[in-house]
MITI-351424 format. One line per field, with one value per residue (C-alpha): residue in one letter; x, y, z; residue number from 1; chain. Coordinates in nm, 2 decimals, always signed. Layout:
N
res = A, ... $
east = X, ... $
north = Y, ... $
up = Z, ... $
n = NUM, ... $
chain = A, ... $
# end
This chain:
322
res = X, X, X, X, X, X, X, X, X, X, X, X, X, X, X, X, X, X, X, X, X, X, X, X, X, X, X, X, X, X, X, X, X, X, X, X, X, X, X, X, X, X, X, X, X, X, X, X, X, X, X, X, X, X, X, X, X, X, X, X, X, X, X, X, X, X, X, X, X, X, X, X, X, X, X, X, X, X, X, X, X, X, X, X, X, X, X, X, X, X, X, X, X, X, X, X, X, X, X, X, X, X, X, X, X, X, X, X, X, X, X, X, X, X, X, X, X, X, X, X, X, X, X, X, X, X, X, X, X, X, X, X, X, X, X, X, X, X, X, X, X, X, X, X, X, X, X, X, X, X, X, X, X, X, X, X, X, X, X, X, X, X, X, X, X, X, X, X, X, X, X, X, X, X, X, X, X, X, X, X, X, X, X, X, X, X, X, X, X, X, X, X, X, X, X, X, X, X, X, X, X, X, X, X, X, X, X, X, X, X, X, X, X, X, X, X, X, X, X, X, X, X, X, X, X, X, X, X, X, X, X, X, X, X, X, X, X, X, X, X, X, X, X, X, X, X, X, X, X, X, X, X, X, X, X, X, X, X, X, X, X, X, X, X, X, X, X, X, X, X, X, X, X, X, X, X, X, X, X, X, X, X, X, X, X, X, X, X, X, X, X, X, X, X, X, X, X, X, X, X, X, X, X, X, X, X, X, X, X, X, X, X, X, X, X, X, X, X, X, X, X, X $
east = +6.66, +6.34, +6.05, +5.87, +5.75, +5.57, +5.24, +5.40, +5.60, +5.29, +5.12, +5.43, +5.46, +5.12, +5.23, +5.52, +5.40, +5.73, +5.95, +6.12, +5.91, +6.06, +5.93, +5.88, +5.55, +5.35, +5.10, +4.77, +4.54, +4.24, +4.38, +4.28, +4.52, +4.51, +4.24, +4.37, +4.66, +4.72, +4.75, +5.11, +5.18, +5.05, +5.32, +5.61, +5.60, +5.70, +6.05, +6.20, +6.34, +6.26, +6.58, +6.57, +6.86, +6.92, +7.13, +7.29, +7.41, +7.59, +7.70, +8.06, +8.34, +8.15, +8.07, +7.81, +7.94, +7.77, +7.73, +7.49, +7.27, +7.08, +6.79, +6.70, +6.37, +6.29, +6.10, +6.29, +6.24, +6.40, +6.47, +6.27, +6.51, +6.85, +6.79, +6.95, +6.81, +6.67, +6.80, +6.53, +6.23, +6.02, +6.25, +6.19, +5.84, +5.78, +6.09, +6.02, +5.92, +5.87, +6.06, +6.08, +6.46, +6.60, +6.96, +7.06, +7.40, +7.55, +7.87, +8.03, +8.37, +8.55, +8.86, +9.10, +8.91, +8.56, +8.30, +8.10, +7.82, +7.55, +7.23, +7.03, +6.68, +6.48, +6.11, +5.86, +5.58, +5.29, +5.34, +5.67, +5.84, +6.21, +6.38, +6.73, +6.92, +7.28, +7.51, +7.87, +8.09, +8.43, +8.66, +9.04, +9.09, +8.91, +8.59, +8.29, +8.01, +7.70, +7.42, +7.09, +6.87, +6.51, +6.38, +6.07, +6.12, +6.48, +6.73, +7.08, +7.35, +7.70, +7.96, +8.29, +8.52, +8.87, +8.87, +8.98, +8.70, +8.41, +8.36, +8.10, +7.82, +7.51, +7.14, +6.88, +6.50, +6.30, +5.97, +5.66, +5.58, +5.94, +6.04, +6.38, +6.48, +6.63, +6.30, +6.13, +6.22, +5.98, +5.73, +5.64, +5.56, +5.24, +5.21, +4.94, +4.79, +4.93, +5.15, +4.95, +4.63, +4.66, +4.74, +4.80, +5.11, +5.25, +5.52, +5.73, +6.04, +6.30, +6.63, +6.86, +6.99, +7.33, +7.44, +7.39, +7.54, +7.85, +7.93, +7.83, +8.02, +7.72, +7.61, +7.29, +7.01, +6.64, +6.52, +6.20, +6.07, +5.76, +5.64, +5.38, +5.21, +5.12, +4.75, +4.78, +5.02, +5.29, +5.42, +5.79, +6.04, +6.34, +6.57, +6.32, +6.04, +5.75, +5.55, +5.26, +5.38, +5.26, +5.50, +5.62, +5.81, +6.03, +6.17, +6.40, +6.51, +6.86, +6.74, +6.74, +6.45, +6.37, +6.14, +6.02, +5.83, +5.64, +5.49, +5.11, +5.06, +5.16, +5.42, +5.47, +5.84, +6.05, +6.08, +6.30, +6.44, +6.63, +6.77, +6.85, +7.12, +7.03, +7.05, +7.41, +7.56, +7.93, +8.15, +8.18, +7.82, +7.62, +7.28, +7.20, +6.95, +6.85, +6.65, +6.51, +6.68, +6.50, +6.33, +6.31, +6.20, +6.47, +6.61, +6.94, +7.12, +7.12, +7.26, +7.63, +7.77, +8.00, +7.78, +7.50, +7.63, +7.41, +7.11, +7.22, +7.07, +6.72, +6.76, +6.92, +7.28, +7.56, +7.81, +8.10, +8.42, +8.66 $
north = -12.05, -12.24, -12.04, -12.26, -11.95, -11.78, -11.75, -11.63, -11.37, -11.23, -11.19, -11.04, -10.79, -10.65, -10.59, -10.36, -10.00, -9.90, -10.05, -9.80, -9.75, -9.68, -9.42, -9.56, -9.57, -9.89, -10.02, -9.85, -10.05, -9.97, -10.16, -10.53, -10.81, -10.95, -11.21, -11.56, -11.44, -11.67, -11.53, -11.42, -11.67, -11.97, -11.91, -11.76, -11.98, -12.31, -12.32, -12.23, -11.93, -11.80, -11.79, -11.58, -11.58, -11.28, -11.20, -10.87, -10.57, -10.29, -9.96, -9.91, -9.69, -9.61, -9.97, -10.23, -10.51, -10.85, -11.04, -11.24, -11.17, -11.38, -11.25, -11.45, -11.37, -11.54, -11.46, -11.44, -11.34, -11.01, -10.78, -10.46, -10.28, -10.42, -10.49, -10.83, -11.18, -11.34, -11.69, -11.77, -11.53, -11.72, -11.59, -11.22, -11.22, -10.85, -10.77, -11.01, -10.88, -11.09, -10.95, -11.05, -11.04, -10.98, -11.06, -10.94, -11.05, -10.88, -11.00, -10.85, -10.80, -10.48, -10.56, -10.77, -10.74, -10.81, -10.65, -10.84, -10.65, -10.76, -10.57, -10.68, -10.54, -10.63, -10.52, -10.60, -10.82, -10.63, -10.33, -10.39, -10.08, -10.15, -10.17, -10.20, -10.19, -10.30, -10.29, -10.41, -10.38, -10.54, -10.52, -10.53, -10.17, -10.23, -10.28, -10.06, -10.13, -9.92, -9.97, -9.78, -9.82, -9.69, -9.56, -9.35, -9.02, -9.06, -9.29, -9.36, -9.42, -9.57, -9.60, -9.78, -9.74, -9.83, -9.49, -9.17, -8.93, -9.17, -9.32, -9.14, -9.18, -8.96, -8.94, -8.75, -8.71, -8.97, -8.85, -9.06, -9.11, -9.18, -9.47, -9.63, -9.73, -10.06, -10.16, -10.14, -10.50, -10.59, -10.30, -10.33, -10.70, -10.61, -10.89, -10.70, -10.55, -10.35, -10.05, -9.84, -9.89, -9.92, -9.57, -9.42, -9.20, -9.09, -8.83, -8.95, -8.86, -9.10, -9.24, -9.35, -9.71, -9.79, -9.98, -9.67, -9.43, -9.66, -9.68, -9.32, -9.19, -9.00, -8.95, -9.08, -8.82, -8.78, -8.63, -8.65, -8.91, -9.00, -9.36, -9.46, -9.78, -9.81, -9.84, -10.19, -10.48, -10.57, -10.90, -10.93, -11.20, -11.27, -11.58, -11.75, -11.72, -11.49, -11.32, -11.08, -10.81, -10.49, -10.21, -9.94, -9.64, -9.47, -9.12, -8.98, -8.62, -8.72, -8.78, -9.15, -9.36, -9.70, -9.96, -10.26, -10.54, -10.73, -11.06, -11.03, -11.39, -11.48, -11.46, -11.14, -11.18, -10.90, -11.03, -10.74, -10.43, -10.16, -9.82, -9.56, -9.30, -8.93, -8.77, -8.67, -8.84, -8.91, -9.07, -9.41, -9.51, -9.72, -9.80, -10.17, -10.41, -10.76, -11.02, -11.33, -11.65, -11.89, -11.94, -12.21, -12.24, -12.41, -12.44, -12.33, -12.31, -12.70, -12.73, -12.69, -13.03, -13.10, -13.14, -12.91, -12.65, -12.83, -12.66, -12.33, -12.47, -12.44, -12.06, -12.05, -12.00, -12.24, -12.33, -12.08, -12.17, -12.38 $
up = +5.46, +5.54, +5.69, +5.95, +6.13, +5.84, +6.02, +6.34, +6.14, +5.98, +6.31, +6.47, +6.18, +6.25, +6.61, +6.53, +6.59, +6.76, +6.48, +6.24, +5.93, +5.59, +5.36, +5.01, +4.83, +4.82, +4.55, +4.58, +4.80, +4.59, +4.29, +4.31, +4.23, +3.88, +3.83, +3.91, +4.12, +4.42, +4.77, +4.83, +5.11, +4.91, +4.65, +4.85, +5.16, +4.99, +5.13, +4.79, +4.61, +4.26, +4.04, +3.73, +3.48, +3.25, +2.95, +3.06, +2.86, +3.04, +2.89, +3.02, +2.89, +2.57, +2.46, +2.53, +2.75, +2.75, +3.07, +3.29, +3.58, +3.83, +4.04, +4.35, +4.53, +4.86, +5.18, +5.50, +5.87, +5.93, +6.23, +6.21, +6.45, +6.35, +5.98, +5.97, +5.90, +6.22, +6.29, +6.55, +6.49, +6.74, +7.02, +6.93, +6.77, +6.84, +6.63, +6.34, +6.00, +5.70, +5.40, +5.03, +4.96, +4.62, +4.55, +4.20, +4.09, +3.77, +3.61, +3.30, +3.13, +3.04, +2.85, +3.05, +3.38, +3.50, +3.72, +3.98, +4.16, +4.41, +4.49, +4.79, +4.86, +5.17, +5.14, +5.40, +5.25, +5.41, +5.18, +4.99, +5.13, +5.16, +5.50, +5.37, +5.04, +5.02, +4.72, +4.65, +4.35, +4.30, +4.00, +3.95, +4.09, +4.42, +4.61, +4.71, +4.96, +5.02, +5.26, +5.28, +5.59, +5.57, +5.90, +5.99, +5.80, +5.70, +5.54, +5.67, +5.41, +5.45, +5.18, +5.22, +4.91, +4.80, +4.62, +4.79, +4.88, +4.83, +5.17, +5.37, +5.63, +5.67, +5.67, +5.48, +5.49, +5.32, +5.16, +5.24, +4.88, +4.76, +4.55, +4.55, +4.20, +4.32, +4.47, +4.13, +4.07, +4.35, +4.35, +3.98, +4.01, +4.19, +4.44, +4.63, +4.32, +4.03, +4.12, +3.86, +3.66, +3.28, +3.14, +3.49, +3.55, +3.89, +3.98, +4.28, +4.47, +4.34, +4.48, +4.20, +4.20, +4.35, +4.04, +3.81, +4.06, +4.11, +3.74, +3.66, +3.97, +4.12, +4.48, +4.62, +4.68, +4.62, +4.29, +4.09, +3.85, +3.66, +3.65, +3.38, +3.30, +2.93, +2.85, +2.69, +2.73, +2.48, +2.34, +2.40, +2.29, +2.51, +2.53, +2.76, +2.51, +2.42, +2.69, +2.72, +2.95, +3.11, +3.04, +3.29, +3.18, +3.44, +3.36, +3.64, +3.64, +3.54, +3.18, +3.17, +3.06, +3.20, +3.05, +3.26, +3.09, +3.36, +3.28, +3.29, +3.42, +3.77, +3.92, +3.72, +3.65, +3.51, +3.16, +3.05, +3.19, +3.00, +3.08, +2.81, +2.89, +2.88, +2.54, +2.46, +2.76, +2.76, +3.02, +3.19, +3.14, +3.37, +3.20, +3.16, +3.01, +3.12, +2.92, +3.09, +2.99, +3.23, +3.57, +3.83, +4.20, +4.40, +4.75, +4.60, +4.93, +4.93, +4.58, +4.65, +4.57, +4.27, +3.97, +4.09, +3.84, +3.58, +3.75, +3.60, +3.27, +3.43, +3.43, +3.08, +3.20, +3.14, +3.42, +3.46, +3.28, +3.48 $
n = 1, 2, 3, 4, 5, 6, 7, 8, 9, 10, 11, 12, 13, 14, 15, 16, 17, 18, 19, 20, 21, 22, 23, 24, 25, 26, 27, 28, 29, 30, 31, 32, 33, 34, 35, 36, 37, 38, 39, 40, 41, 42, 43, 44, 45, 46, 47, 48, 49, 50, 51, 52, 53, 54, 55, 56, 57, 58, 59, 60, 61, 62, 63, 64, 65, 66, 67, 68, 69, 70, 71, 72, 73, 74, 75, 76, 77, 78, 79, 80, 81, 82, 83, 84, 85, 86, 87, 88, 89, 90, 91, 92, 93, 94, 95, 96, 97, 98, 99, 100, 101, 102, 103, 104, 105, 106, 107, 108, 109, 110, 111, 112, 113, 114, 115, 116, 117, 118, 119, 120, 121, 122, 123, 124, 125, 126, 127, 128, 129, 130, 131, 132, 133, 134, 135, 136, 137, 138, 139, 140, 141, 142, 143, 144, 145, 146, 147, 148, 149, 150, 151, 152, 153, 154, 155, 156, 157, 158, 159, 160, 161, 162, 163, 164, 165, 166, 167, 168, 169, 170, 171, 172, 173, 174, 175, 176, 177, 178, 179, 180, 181, 182, 183, 184, 185, 186, 187, 188, 189, 190, 191, 192, 193, 194, 195, 196, 197, 198, 199, 200, 201, 202, 203, 204, 205, 206, 207, 208, 209, 210, 211, 212, 213, 214, 215, 216, 217, 218, 219, 220, 221, 222, 223, 224, 225, 226, 227, 228, 229, 230, 231, 232, 233, 234, 235, 236, 237, 238, 239, 240, 241, 242, 243, 244, 245, 246, 247, 248, 249, 250, 251, 252, 253, 254, 255, 256, 257, 258, 259, 260, 261, 262, 263, 264, 265, 266, 267, 268, 269, 270, 271, 272, 273, 274, 275, 276, 277, 278, 279, 280, 281, 282, 283, 284, 285, 286, 287, 288, 289, 290, 291, 292, 293, 294, 295, 296, 297, 298, 299, 300, 301, 302, 303, 304, 305, 306, 307, 308, 309, 310, 311, 312, 313, 314, 315, 316, 317, 318, 319, 320, 321, 322 $
chain = A, A, A, A, A, A, A, A, A, A, A, A, A, A, A, A, A, A, A, A, A, A, A, A, A, A, A, A, A, A, A, A, A, A, A, A, A, A, A, A, A, A, A, A, A, A, A, A, A, A, A, A, A, A, A, A, A, A, A, A, A, A, A, A, A, A, A, A, A, A, A, A, A, A, A, A, A, A, A, A, A, A, A, A, A, A, A, A, A, A, A, A, A, A, A, A, A, A, A, A, A, A, A, A, A, A, A, A, A, A, A, A, A, A, A, A, A, A, A, A, A, A, A, A, A, A, A, A, A, A, A, A, A, A, A, A, A, A, A, A, A, A, A, A, A, A, A, A, A, A, A, A, A, A, A, A, A, A, A, A, A, A, A, A, A, A, A, A, A, A, A, A, A, A, A, A, A, A, A, A, A, A, A, A, A, A, A, A, A, A, A, A, A, A, A, A, A, A, A, A, A, A, A, A, A, A, A, A, A, A, A, A, A, A, A, A, A, A, A, A, A, A, A, A, A, A, A, A, A, A, A, A, A, A, A, A, A, A, A, A, A, A, A, A, A, A, A, A, A, A, A, A, A, A, A, A, A, A, A, A, A, A, A, A, A, A, A, A, A, A, A, A, A, A, A, A, A, A, A, A, A, A, A, A, A, A, A, A, A, A, A, A, A, A, A, A, A, A, A, A, A, A, A, A, A, A, A, A, A, A, A, A, A, A, A, A, A, A, A, A, A, A $
# end
């Protein structure tokens, strides 16, 4: 999990004209980074990951379900052609791409049984376009795994499901200005400058998140959405405290409305996200809300000894019941 080859990776990334390129919009280059923001590498190349805990609420089967979520952000060396983590990037420098990886784990209970889902987003740090998005869901009925690979001009989708009629494999065009909903957790943090200026609104092709599609039993395809940044920041109170946050509204064509509160101060954490279901919607649900409970920076892959569970307190989550 360490990154001794960060400088080499950044040079190698610039030398990848032949590598497949994804097609998701990046923050506007003309928008400067917020005053006082450190350079991306000075913060994210410290050999640690950012761990964010969240109090989670999921609409499922007509009722709000309480749970917990953890978002893990960390930079890694990645293969631009095979879309896997590189163990020795110095051996294949022409293929090495630095990505910011997000692993978002959601756990919640529905009656006697529980859900455990994992979203993984791998966005290249030069422009924060995703190369790969993977998602898994497991509950007492069975398991589902989905993988999206973003190539030049198209995305390839694979779904492996326990349920009849859901497994599939195919590809579809990917518009150059498209935005993947799952990448909003990275894109809206504005590490190379804000995604939108205050008051600005943008219409984009939009690929719905795997989490919502899984719970709402919908297929993945491009549709339209508008993304708007409110003219002024808001003060928001969550379990982790009170924050001044920029607010982004996301309105996909499916009738949902998303609201992301992004911490104005660096590192621009997602303080709260919330999705509202379309008006009059009935069925299994699938919208969710997360409220920040705590944050730490930690080389968590080394914290696997008995007793290390206490470190969950640093992100506002207690140790799981034994």
